N, C-alpha and C positions, 0 to 999 in steps of 0.2 A: 609429440602430445599424445596422451590416451584418450582418443577419441570415443570409446565408448562411457568411459566415464566424466567427460565431458558433456555428450550428449545426454546423458543420465540423467546429471545436475541439471539441463539446458530445459530437459523435458518434463522435472518433477519439481521445479521450482515453484510449490502453489502458494497461494491464499490462503493461510492457514490461520483458521478461526477456532471453530472445534476445539484443535487439538493443540491450543498452546497452553502449557505447563503457568498455573495461575499462582503456583507456590514457592517453585525451583528458582532462586535468584539469579540473576545474570550476571556478570563476573564484567565491571567495566571495561578489562581491559580487549574483552573479547570486541566489545562496540569499535572501541579505539582502533582494533586491528583493521575491522571489517569497513569504519569510515578511513581509513588510511589507504584499503585497498580501493575502494568504490571514488575516488577523487582521481585515481589514474583515468578515469573515463574521458573522454573525448571532452571538450568544451572551448564554445563557439567564441573565435577570436581569440584564446589561449585567458579566458576573461578571470577564471575561477574565483569567481562570486560566493560561490555557493555556501552554504554556514549549516548546519546540524546543530538541535536544537534538542537535548536528550536530557526524558523525561524521568527520574525515577523518585523523587521525593513523592510519597503517598499523597498529602494533599495537593499537590500538584495534578497527579495525574488524575485523583478522583474528581478536581476543577474539568480539569479537558475533557474527562470520561463523560463526566454529568452532560455540556456541552453537545457532545458525540452523541448522546442517547435522545437527546432532545432534537435533532436534527433529522435520525435516523426515523423518530414518533413522526417526523414530517413526511420522510419520503415516504416512507411504509403506507401512510395513509394516500398517498399522491397514485398508490400502486395500487390500490386496494380491487381496484374492478380489473386489472389483469392479471392480479394473481388467482382469482377466480377462475378466469378462463385459464390458467396453466389448471387448476384442481379440475378442471371437469373434462380435463384431456390426458388420463392416467395412464394411457398407452403412448402418449407421446414422449418422447426420450428427451429432447428437449424441455418439454415443460417440465417432466418429473425435475431433470436436472435443475431448473433455477427455481422450484420450490425445494429444493435441499439449498441449493446457494441464498435462498430470503432465511430458510432456519439458521442458518449457519452464520448469517448475518445478523438476524436478532440477538441472536447468543453473544456474539459479540459486542453489539450497543450495550447489552445487559452488563459485560463486565469490560468494556474498555476500562475502567478507574482502575481495574485486578490485574491488569497483567503487568509482571515485571518492569518494563522499561515500555516509554514511546518516545519513538524518535519524528523528530519532525524536519525533512529538509526543505532550507529555505536559500532563495536567490535575494541579492542586492537588488534590488530597483522594481519599480512597477510597471505593469501592461497594459493596464484597463483602456487607454485611449489608443495604444500603439494599432499597429496593421498588422494585417497577416502575417507577412515577414519579420520584424520583428519579434511579434509574439513565438512564432517558429523557433527562432535563433536564442529567444530567453529560455523556454524548458527547453530547449535543444542540450543547455547544458547541466540544466540539474536532474531530469528526466532521466539518462544514461547514468549517471552516478548513483542517483538511491534505487536502478534497478544490478547496479554492478555492487550496493549495497546489501540488496538481499539475495545476491546468489552468494555471495562472500559467508554470509548468516548460515546459508542452508549447508554451504557445504562443511557449518562444523557442527551442524546439530542444532539450530537453532529456526523457527519458522517466526515467519509476519505477514500482514499481509497490507496491499495498496488499498486505502480509503482514503477522502477527499470530503467526507459529509462536514467534518469538521468546520468545512470551509466557509457555510454559512454564516458561522459564526468568530469568526478569522479574527474581528477587533477584540474580540472578548477573550480570545486564547492569547491573542498577542499581551494583552494584559495581564494575564497570569504569568503567565515567561518570560517579561519584559522584552518580546520582541519589537526593534522600532518601525515605527509606522511606513520607510520607505523602505520594510523587507517583504518580497513573498513570498509566504508558505506554499509548496508546493504536495505537499501530503502528508497525512500520517500514517506511521508504520508501528503499529503494538509486536514488541518483540518478546520472543520467549522460550525457551525449550518446547521441543512438542513431543507430544506424546506416541506412541506407538512406534513401530518399526520405520516404516518410509513410507513414498509417498508414489502413485505412479503416474502415467500422460494423462492430461484431460481431453476426454470426448470433446472434439471441436467439427466444424465445417470441414468438407473435403474439401483440401487446397486446390482444384481444377474449379471450383467457386469461384476463390479468390484470385487466381495467379491470372495477370494479362501480360502477354508477351507482345510487345513492337504498338499496341493498341488495346484499347481499353474490349 
């Protein structure tokens, strides 16, 4: 394997918000191919209970986008005080990064319904009353597949962002798209070609602060 190319893919698959091309159509065959790749991901007990709802209809995208925007405004209000703290620390790289992220997240909330394709990865079943082991196993199937989908998109020049705020209105979204009550929505991914040339690795906390050998 070409490790340089693979490492570049893995370290530059960003959450794309500001740089999503809202005007350029996304070919259905690309979405289908990326999902074919995604479902090669590991799945708990080989259950393969994943589903991917592709939303390209303008009216349905607008409906889902409106619910996402409403949820984001609640989230923004809940974080207002923390954002004020970030703004008071212009010399703190983490604070600056967080404010930049908030700005791009607001842009996405305002334009979610304009993104050419929305993808909602789902899993058969519900786990609201399940224990930690059952929940980990449940999400351990759909989440790896969703990440593989994002990587496959990135390799083809498309961007996406892992979002979950629409889940505040999961039932309303299900009603728009006809998703059964017995199915769990895991995320909402806006998908589009991205503008600009490339992405760079994100600034992360030092690995030494997060790595534990043999004990915590």
